[in-house]
C-alpha distance (Angstrom), angle and dihedral (degrees) to the residues before:
residue distance angle dihedral
M1 . . .
E2 3.72 . .
I3 3.87 118.1 .
S4 3.89 119.0 -172.0
E5 3.68 123.3 -132.6
K6 3.84 88.5 -115.9
V7 3.76 90.8 59.4
Y8 3.74 95.8 43.3
M9 3.88 91.3 52.5
Y10 3.82 93.2 46.1
F11 3.81 90.6 57.6
A12 3.69 96.7 36.9
D13 3.87 89.5 50.1
L14 3.79 92.3 48.1
I15 3.88 94.3 50.2
K16 3.83 90.2 46.8
D17 3.78 91.8 50.5
R18 3.76 94.7 49.8
L19 3.88 101.1 33.6
G20 3.78 107.3 15.3
I21 3.82 89.2 -123.7
E22 3.78 115.3 142.1
Y23 3.74 129.3 -150.6
P24 3.77 108.6 -157.2
I25 3.84 119.2 -168.3
S26 3.82 89.5 -94.8
D27 3.84 90.2 59.0
R28 3.75 96.6 45.2
Y29 3.82 91.5 110.8
R30 3.78 89.4 63.1
L31 3.84 90.8 55.4
D32 3.83 89.7 43.3
A33 3.80 89.8 60.3
R34 3.80 91.2 49.1
I35 3.84 93.2 51.1
S36 3.78 86.6 49.6
T37 3.76 91.8 53.4
L38 3.89 90.8 47.0
I39 3.86 89.3 50.8
E40 3.88 90.0 55.8
H41 3.80 93.1 41.0
F42 3.78 95.6 55.2
N43 3.85 93.9 35.9
V44 3.81 96.9 -123.5
D45 3.73 125.3 146.7
S46 3.84 102.4 -131.5
A47 3.77 146.0 13.3
D48 3.84 89.7 -106.5
A49 3.84 89.7 55.6
L50 3.74 90.8 49.8
H51 3.76 89.9 48.5
Q52 3.75 91.6 52.9
I53 3.82 95.8 52.4
Y54 3.80 90.1 49.5
I55 3.80 96.2 49.9
Q56 3.83 93.3 43.1
N57 3.86 101.7 45.0
M58 3.85 115.9 -3.0
T59 3.78 104.6 -176.4
T60 3.82 126.1 -161.2
E61 3.79 88.5 -104.4
M62 3.83 92.1 53.0
E63 3.82 92.5 50.5
T64 3.94 90.9 44.9
V65 3.84 90.8 52.6
L66 3.70 93.2 47.9
L67 3.82 94.0 48.1
D68 3.85 91.9 46.7
L69 3.84 89.0 53.9
A70 3.83 93.2 46.8
T71 3.74 93.0 52.8
N72 3.81 115.8 89.2
N73 3.81 104.2 -133.8
E74 3.78 97.6 175.4
T75 3.78 107.1 140.0
S76 3.83 143.7 132.5
F77 3.73 139.2 -168.2
F78 3.78 115.7 -74.8
R79 3.85 88.5 3.4
D80 3.77 109.5 -167.7
S81 3.73 95.6 -0.4
K82 3.67 100.3 -149.7
P83 3.87 95.8 85.6
F84 3.80 88.1 56.8
D85 3.86 92.0 48.7
F86 3.77 86.5 50.0
L87 3.81 92.3 53.7
T88 3.89 91.6 47.5
K89 3.80 97.0 44.8
I90 3.78 103.8 32.2
Y91 3.80 125.0 7.6
I92 3.81 103.1 39.0
P93 3.84 94.0 48.3
H94 3.92 86.0 49.2
F95 3.82 86.9 50.7
V96 3.75 95.4 49.3
K97 3.68 92.5 47.1
G98 3.79 92.7 52.1
S99 3.77 106.8 32.4
P100 3.83 109.4 28.2
L101 3.75 94.3 156.8
G102 3.85 105.6 45.5
P103 3.78 127.3 78.1
L104 3.91 120.0 -100.4
K105 3.79 103.1 -117.6
I106 3.77 118.1 -159.4
W107 3.88 134.1 177.7
S108 3.72 124.1 -164.7
C109 3.76 94.6 -167.1
A110 3.74 99.2 -173.3
C111 3.83 99.0 31.6
S112 3.81 95.6 163.8
T113 3.84 108.5 -172.4
G114 3.85 92.6 -10.5
Q115 3.80 105.3 -97.4
E116 3.80 93.1 120.7
P117 3.82 99.5 54.7
L118 3.78 90.5 39.9
S119 3.88 89.2 52.7
T120 3.78 90.0 50.6
I121 3.87 93.4 51.8
M122 3.74 90.6 48.8
T123 3.79 92.4 48.3
I124 3.83 90.2 53.0
K125 3.82 95.5 43.5
E126 3.85 89.4 51.3
G127 3.75 98.7 43.1
F128 3.78 103.0 27.5
P129 3.89 109.1 26.1
S130 3.86 91.1 166.9
L131 3.83 89.8 62.1
A132 3.77 94.4 47.8
G133 3.80 98.1 68.5
G134 3.78 99.5 87.9
F135 3.89 91.9 -53.9
V136 3.80 92.6 106.8
K137 3.79 125.5 75.2
L138 3.78 113.4 -168.8
D139 3.80 124.6 -177.8
A140 3.78 119.7 -166.1
S141 3.76 123.1 -168.5
D142 3.81 139.8 172.8
I143 3.77 139.5 171.2
S144 3.73 93.6 -136.4
S145 3.79 112.9 86.0
E146 3.81 92.3 -162.4
A147 3.85 92.8 52.0
L148 3.77 91.7 45.9
A149 3.77 93.7 50.7
K150 3.86 90.1 56.9
A151 3.80 90.4 46.8
K152 3.81 91.6 54.5
N153 3.73 91.7 44.8
G154 3.76 93.2 52.7
E155 3.85 98.8 -153.1
Y156 3.75 122.1 135.8
T157 3.82 134.7 179.5
Q158 3.80 122.9 -116.8
L159 3.73 89.1 -104.3
E160 3.82 91.9 52.2
V161 3.78 96.1 49.9
Q162 3.80 90.8 45.1
R163 3.84 88.8 61.8
G164 3.82 100.2 84.0
I165 3.74 108.9 -21.8
P166 3.85 118.3 111.0
I167 3.82 112.2 -133.3
T168 3.83 90.3 -117.2
L169 3.85 91.0 57.4
L170 3.74 93.3 42.8
V171 3.87 95.6 58.0
K172 3.77 90.1 39.6
Y173 3.84 97.0 53.4
F174 3.73 105.6 21.8
D175 3.82 137.6 55.9
K176 3.77 124.3 -146.6
V177 3.85 111.6 -120.6
D178 3.70 110.4 -127.0
D179 3.86 116.2 -105.4
K180 3.78 90.5 1.5
D181 3.75 136.0 101.0
V182 3.83 86.0 -130.1
W183 3.83 140.4 107.3
K184 3.71 124.1 -153.0
V185 3.75 122.3 -155.0
K186 3.86 114.4 -118.8
N187 3.85 119.1 -109.0
S188 3.76 89.8 -121.1
I189 3.75 89.8 71.5
I190 3.82 104.9 30.2
K191 3.82 91.7 50.3
H192 3.81 88.2 73.8
I193 3.88 90.9 64.5
R194 3.69 130.0 84.0
H195 3.88 110.6 -163.1
F196 3.81 122.6 -160.2
S197 3.76 141.6 156.2
F198 3.84 116.6 -102.4
N199 3.75 141.0 165.3
L200 3.80 111.5 -150.9
L201 3.83 91.4 -155.1
T202 3.82 102.9 44.4
G203 3.79 105.0 16.3
S204 3.78 123.8 113.7
Y205 3.75 106.8 -111.4
Q206 3.79 119.1 -144.6
S207 3.77 125.4 -157.3
G208 3.93 101.0 -80.4
N209 3.81 105.3 168.0
Y210 3.76 88.9 -162.8
N211 3.78 125.2 -176.0
I212 3.68 95.1 -157.3
I213 3.85 129.2 23.5
F214 3.83 121.2 -175.5
C215 3.71 110.8 -154.0
R216 3.77 101.8 159.4
N217 3.84 126.3 165.3
I218 3.78 93.1 -4.9
L219 3.78 104.3 101.6
I220 3.78 93.4 53.1
Y221 3.86 90.1 72.7
Q222 3.78 93.3 50.4
N223 3.72 133.0 83.5
K224 3.90 121.6 -121.9
E225 3.82 94.2 -93.0
N226 3.83 93.6 52.4
K227 3.85 92.6 42.9
E228 3.77 88.9 55.9
K229 3.78 91.8 45.6
I230 3.79 93.9 49.9
L231 3.85 94.8 45.6
N232 3.87 94.6 45.3
S233 3.90 86.6 51.8
L234 3.71 93.1 48.7
D235 3.80 90.9 48.0
K236 3.71 89.1 63.0
Q237 3.79 90.2 54.3
L238 3.77 94.5 50.7
H239 3.80 125.8 102.0
Q240 3.79 113.6 -118.4
D241 3.86 87.1 -107.0
G242 3.80 96.5 31.9
I243 3.85 131.2 116.1
I244 3.77 139.5 -143.2
I245 3.81 118.2 -144.0
L246 3.77 115.8 -148.8
G247 3.84 127.0 -170.7
N248 3.80 130.8 -99.0
G249 3.71 114.3 -59.2
E250 3.76 94.8 8.5
S251 3.86 120.1 129.6
L252 3.87 144.5 159.7
I253 3.99 92.6 -118.8
G254 3.78 106.9 145.7
L255 3.83 95.3 5.8
K256 3.82 126.2 120.7
T257 3.79 107.2 -132.9
P258 3.83 135.8 135.7
L259 3.86 88.2 -124.6
Q260 3.81 134.0 97.1
T261 3.77 126.5 -142.9
I262 3.77 142.6 -153.9
N263 3.72 131.0 -172.0
I264 3.84 114.6 -137.0
D265 3.76 113.5 -167.8
G266 3.77 97.4 -46.5
F267 3.72 103.6 -25.0
T268 3.74 136.3 76.0
I269 3.87 132.8 -129.9
I270 3.74 124.3 -173.4
A271 3.86 131.7 -160.6
K272 3.77 141.1 168.5
E273 3.74 114.4 -82.3
S274 3.76 92.6 -119.1
S275 3.83 92.6 50.7
E276 3.76 116.8 140.4
F277 3.72 87.4 -147.3
W278 3.96 88.8 67.6
S279 3.80 92.6 45.1
D280 3.76 94.1 54.7
K281 3.82 102.1 98.8
E282 3.77 90.0 -160.2
N283 3.72 88.9 63.5
H284 3.89 91.4 52.5
T285 3.82 90.1 52.7
K286 3.88 90.2 53.1
L287 3.76 93.6 45.3
S288 3.78 92.5 52.0
A289 3.81 92.9 43.8
Protein backbone atom coordinates (compact mmCIF):
# COMPACT_ATOMS: atom_id res chain seq x y z
CA MET A 1 0.00 0.00 0.00
CA GLU A 2 1.37 3.37 -0.99
CA ILE A 3 1.14 6.19 1.54
CA SER A 4 2.07 9.70 0.45
CA GLU A 5 4.36 12.00 2.41
CA LYS A 6 1.42 14.34 2.96
CA VAL A 7 -0.64 11.62 4.65
CA TYR A 8 2.32 10.42 6.72
CA MET A 9 3.00 13.93 7.98
CA TYR A 10 -0.65 14.59 8.82
CA PHE A 11 -0.93 11.56 11.11
CA ALA A 12 2.60 11.95 12.50
CA ASP A 13 1.90 15.60 13.41
CA LEU A 14 -1.50 14.74 14.90
CA ILE A 15 0.00 12.05 17.14
CA LYS A 16 2.87 14.33 18.16
CA ASP A 17 0.46 17.14 19.03
CA ARG A 18 -1.80 14.92 21.16
CA LEU A 19 0.74 12.54 22.71
CA GLY A 20 4.19 14.03 22.16
CA ILE A 21 5.22 10.77 20.45
CA GLU A 22 7.44 11.35 17.43
CA TYR A 23 7.83 9.16 14.37
CA PRO A 24 11.26 9.78 12.81
CA ILE A 25 12.00 8.46 9.33
CA SER A 26 13.55 5.33 10.81
CA ASP A 27 10.24 4.52 12.54
CA ARG A 28 7.94 5.18 9.60
CA TYR A 29 7.18 1.47 9.29
CA ARG A 30 5.46 1.65 12.70
CA LEU A 31 3.23 4.48 11.56
CA ASP A 32 2.61 2.65 8.29
CA ALA A 33 1.18 -0.30 10.24
CA ARG A 34 -1.07 1.98 12.28
CA ILE A 35 -2.43 3.73 9.19
CA SER A 36 -3.16 0.34 7.61
CA THR A 37 -5.12 -0.66 10.74
CA LEU A 38 -7.11 2.59 10.59
CA ILE A 39 -7.97 1.96 6.93
CA GLU A 40 -9.37 -1.45 7.85
CA HIS A 41 -11.16 -0.15 10.96
CA PHE A 42 -13.01 2.63 9.12
CA ASN A 43 -13.58 0.51 6.01
CA VAL A 44 -12.02 2.87 3.47
CA ASP A 45 -10.04 1.79 0.44
CA SER A 46 -6.88 3.91 0.66
CA ALA A 47 -4.68 6.07 2.86
CA ASP A 48 -5.81 9.14 0.92
CA ALA A 49 -9.48 8.31 1.63
CA LEU A 50 -8.65 7.88 5.33
CA HIS A 51 -6.85 11.22 5.33
CA GLN A 52 -9.89 12.91 3.81
CA ILE A 53 -12.36 11.69 6.43
CA TYR A 54 -9.99 12.78 9.20
CA ILE A 55 -9.43 16.30 7.90
CA GLN A 56 -13.10 16.79 7.01
CA ASN A 57 -14.78 15.49 10.14
CA MET A 58 -12.59 13.95 12.83
CA THR A 59 -14.95 12.66 15.52
CA THR A 60 -14.03 11.85 19.10
CA GLU A 61 -14.18 8.15 18.22
CA MET A 62 -11.74 8.65 15.31
CA GLU A 63 -9.26 10.50 17.51
CA THR A 64 -9.56 7.88 20.27
CA VAL A 65 -8.92 5.00 17.86
CA LEU A 66 -5.86 6.76 16.45
CA LEU A 67 -4.38 7.53 19.89
CA ASP A 68 -5.04 3.98 21.11
CA LEU A 69 -3.13 2.63 18.10
CA ALA A 70 -0.29 5.12 18.54
CA THR A 71 0.30 4.15 22.17
CA ASN A 72 2.73 1.31 22.76
CA ASN A 73 0.89 -0.96 25.20
CA GLU A 74 3.46 -3.76 25.26
CA THR A 75 3.75 -4.95 28.85
CA SER A 76 3.81 -8.01 31.09
CA PHE A 77 3.57 -8.95 34.75
CA PHE A 78 6.70 -8.14 36.78
CA ARG A 79 8.26 -6.71 33.62
CA ASP A 80 11.96 -6.06 34.21
CA SER A 81 11.88 -7.52 37.71
CA LYS A 82 14.72 -5.36 39.10
CA PRO A 83 12.51 -2.39 40.08
CA PHE A 84 10.27 -4.70 42.11
CA ASP A 85 13.32 -6.21 43.81
CA PHE A 86 14.50 -2.68 44.58
CA LEU A 87 11.18 -1.81 46.21
CA THR A 88 11.23 -4.99 48.31
CA LYS A 89 14.84 -4.82 49.45
CA ILE A 90 15.53 -1.09 49.71
CA TYR A 91 12.80 1.50 49.26
CA ILE A 92 9.82 0.08 51.13
CA PRO A 93 11.95 -0.90 54.19
CA HIS A 94 13.20 2.71 54.16
CA PHE A 95 9.61 3.96 53.95
CA VAL A 96 8.43 1.71 56.80
CA LYS A 97 11.33 2.83 58.98
CA GLY A 98 10.71 6.53 58.36
CA SER A 99 6.94 6.87 57.94
CA PRO A 100 5.14 4.18 59.93
CA LEU A 101 1.88 6.14 60.21
CA GLY A 102 1.29 7.47 56.71
CA PRO A 103 -0.09 5.63 53.65
CA LEU A 104 2.22 4.43 50.89
CA LYS A 105 1.05 6.36 47.81
CA ILE A 106 1.97 4.99 44.38
CA TRP A 107 1.19 6.14 40.83
CA SER A 108 1.62 3.98 37.75
CA CYS A 109 1.29 6.86 35.29
CA ALA A 110 1.25 4.75 32.11
CA CYS A 111 -0.31 1.56 33.42
CA SER A 112 -1.26 0.16 30.00
CA THR A 113 -3.43 -2.94 30.49
CA GLY A 114 -2.79 -3.06 34.22
CA GLN A 115 0.06 -5.52 34.74
CA GLU A 116 2.40 -2.98 36.37
CA PRO A 117 0.07 -1.83 39.18
CA LEU A 118 -1.08 -5.41 39.83
CA SER A 119 2.55 -6.56 40.02
CA THR A 120 3.22 -3.75 42.50
CA ILE A 121 0.32 -4.73 44.76
CA MET A 122 1.35 -8.39 44.67
CA THR A 123 4.92 -7.39 45.55
CA ILE A 124 3.71 -5.45 48.59
CA LYS A 125 1.25 -8.13 49.72
CA GLU A 126 3.95 -10.78 49.56
CA GLY A 127 6.77 -8.79 51.15
CA PHE A 128 4.91 -6.42 53.47
CA PRO A 129 1.50 -7.85 54.39
CA SER A 130 1.07 -5.25 57.14
CA LEU A 131 1.01 -2.52 54.47
CA ALA A 132 -1.44 -4.27 52.18
CA GLY A 133 -4.49 -3.98 54.41
CA GLY A 134 -5.67 -0.59 53.24
CA PHE A 135 -2.35 1.12 53.92
CA VAL A 136 -1.48 1.35 50.21
CA LYS A 137 -3.08 3.84 47.82
CA LEU A 138 -2.27 3.05 44.19
CA ASP A 139 -3.35 5.22 41.25
CA ALA A 140 -3.12 3.79 37.73
CA SER A 141 -3.59 5.98 34.66
CA ASP A 142 -3.17 5.70 30.92
CA ILE A 143 -4.04 7.72 27.84
CA SER A 144 -5.36 4.68 25.95
CA SER A 145 -9.05 4.10 26.68
CA GLU A 146 -8.84 0.55 25.34
CA ALA A 147 -5.88 -0.37 27.57
CA LEU A 148 -7.47 1.29 30.60
CA ALA A 149 -10.72 -0.63 30.11
CA LYS A 150 -8.80 -3.91 30.20
CA ALA A 151 -6.89 -2.81 33.30
CA LYS A 152 -10.15 -1.97 35.10
CA ASN A 153 -11.73 -5.28 34.08
CA GLY A 154 -8.75 -7.28 35.35
CA GLU A 155 -9.11 -10.26 33.00
CA TYR A 156 -6.08 -11.80 31.30
CA THR A 157 -5.56 -14.70 28.95
CA GLN A 158 -3.57 -17.78 29.85
CA LEU A 159 -0.72 -16.47 27.70
CA GLU A 160 -0.73 -13.10 29.44
CA VAL A 161 -0.61 -14.52 32.97
CA GLN A 162 2.14 -16.93 31.96
CA ARG A 163 4.30 -13.92 31.10
CA GLY A 164 5.79 -13.17 34.50
CA ILE A 165 3.45 -14.53 37.18
CA PRO A 166 4.72 -17.52 39.21
CA ILE A 167 2.05 -20.22 39.54
CA THR A 168 1.88 -19.71 43.33
CA LEU A 169 0.89 -16.03 42.87
CA LEU A 170 -1.48 -16.85 40.02
CA VAL A 171 -3.64 -19.22 42.06
CA LYS A 172 -3.41 -16.94 45.10
CA TYR A 173 -4.50 -13.69 43.46
CA PHE A 174 -6.49 -14.77 40.37
CA ASP A 175 -9.56 -16.92 39.69
CA LYS A 176 -9.95 -19.03 36.56
CA VAL A 177 -13.04 -17.97 34.62
CA ASP A 178 -15.26 -20.99 33.91
CA ASP A 179 -15.22 -22.25 30.31
CA LYS A 180 -12.72 -19.58 29.26
CA ASP A 181 -8.99 -19.45 28.78
CA VAL A 182 -9.04 -16.40 31.08
CA TRP A 183 -7.95 -15.50 34.61
CA LYS A 184 -9.61 -12.68 36.54
CA VAL A 185 -7.81 -10.83 39.32
CA LYS A 186 -9.44 -11.14 42.72
CA ASN A 187 -11.19 -8.15 44.25
CA SER A 188 -8.87 -8.38 47.28
CA ILE A 189 -6.05 -7.08 45.09
CA ILE A 190 -7.69 -4.85 42.46
CA LYS A 191 -9.68 -2.95 45.12
CA HIS A 192 -6.43 -1.17 46.05
CA ILE A 193 -6.17 0.41 42.58
CA ARG A 194 -7.91 3.54 41.30
CA HIS A 195 -7.92 3.70 37.48
CA PHE A 196 -8.33 6.91 35.49
CA SER A 197 -7.52 8.43 32.10
CA PHE A 198 -4.63 10.90 32.01
CA ASN A 199 -2.39 12.58 29.45
CA LEU A 200 1.03 13.36 30.97
CA LEU A 201 1.59 16.23 28.54
CA THR A 202 -1.76 18.01 28.67
CA GLY A 203 -3.44 16.71 31.82
CA SER A 204 -4.28 18.90 34.82
CA TYR A 205 -2.03 17.65 37.61
CA GLN A 206 -3.40 17.60 41.15
CA SER A 207 -1.28 17.54 44.29
CA GLY A 208 -0.30 13.89 44.53
CA ASN A 209 2.45 13.65 47.15
CA TYR A 210 3.35 10.20 45.84
CA ASN A 211 6.04 8.04 47.43
CA ILE A 212 6.59 6.02 44.24
CA ILE A 213 5.86 6.99 40.64
CA PHE A 214 6.35 4.46 37.87
CA CYS A 215 7.16 6.28 34.61
CA ARG A 216 8.74 3.50 32.60
CA ASN A 217 9.36 3.57 28.85
CA ILE A 218 7.48 6.82 28.33
CA LEU A 219 10.21 9.43 27.98
CA ILE A 220 11.99 7.48 25.24
CA TYR A 221 9.21 8.45 22.84
CA GLN A 222 9.36 12.17 23.70
CA ASN A 223 11.60 15.01 22.55
CA LYS A 224 13.77 16.96 25.02
CA GLU A 225 11.19 19.69 25.65
CA ASN A 226 8.42 17.21 26.42
CA LYS A 227 10.68 15.09 28.63
CA GLU A 228 11.48 18.14 30.76
CA LYS A 229 7.80 19.13 30.89
CA ILE A 230 6.72 15.68 32.08
CA LEU A 231 9.52 15.32 34.64
CA ASN A 232 8.97 18.78 36.08
CA SER A 233 5.24 18.04 36.40
CA LEU A 234 5.96 14.71 38.09
CA ASP A 235 8.42 16.41 40.44
CA LYS A 236 5.52 18.47 41.83
CA GLN A 237 3.58 15.24 42.45
CA LEU A 238 6.44 13.64 44.35
CA HIS A 239 6.67 13.32 48.12
CA GLN A 240 9.78 14.99 49.52
CA ASP A 241 11.25 11.54 50.14
CA GLY A 242 9.66 9.88 47.10
CA ILE A 243 11.14 8.30 43.97
CA ILE A 244 10.38 8.06 40.26
CA ILE A 245 11.21 4.78 38.54
CA LEU A 246 12.22 5.00 34.88
CA GLY A 247 12.72 2.19 32.39
CA ASN A 248 15.83 0.44 31.16
CA GLY A 249 18.29 2.81 29.52
CA GLU A 250 16.38 6.00 30.38
CA SER A 251 18.23 8.88 32.04
CA LEU A 252 18.15 12.63 32.71
CA ILE A 253 21.29 13.39 30.69
CA GLY A 254 20.94 16.77 28.98
CA LEU A 255 17.65 17.60 30.71
CA LYS A 256 16.94 20.57 32.98
CA THR A 257 15.10 19.26 36.03
CA PRO A 258 15.39 19.75 39.82
CA LEU A 259 15.78 15.99 40.23
CA GLN A 260 18.81 13.76 40.67
CA THR A 261 19.26 10.30 39.24
CA ILE A 262 21.10 7.04 39.85
CA ASN A 263 21.36 4.00 37.61
CA ILE A 264 20.84 0.72 39.43
CA ASP A 265 21.88 -2.32 37.48
CA GLY A 266 20.07 -1.38 34.28
CA PHE A 267 17.23 0.84 35.45
CA THR A 268 17.04 4.40 36.72
CA ILE A 269 15.46 5.94 39.81
CA ILE A 270 15.02 9.67 40.42
CA ALA A 271 14.49 11.66 43.62
CA LYS A 272 14.57 15.23 44.88
CA GLU A 273 18.06 16.46 45.74
CA SER A 274 16.98 17.08 49.34
CA SER A 275 15.44 13.62 49.72
CA GLU A 276 16.15 11.83 52.99
CA PHE A 277 16.33 8.62 51.00
CA TRP A 278 19.56 9.83 49.40
CA SER A 279 21.03 11.08 52.64
CA ASP A 280 20.57 7.70 54.34
CA LYS A 281 24.06 6.16 54.12
CA GLU A 282 22.62 2.69 54.66
CA ASN A 283 20.69 3.05 51.39
CA HIS A 284 23.86 4.03 49.53
CA THR A 285 25.53 0.89 50.82
CA LYS A 286 22.60 -1.24 49.64
CA LEU A 287 22.51 0.47 46.24
CA SER A 288 26.20 -0.10 45.62
CA ALA A 289 26.12 -3.73 46.76
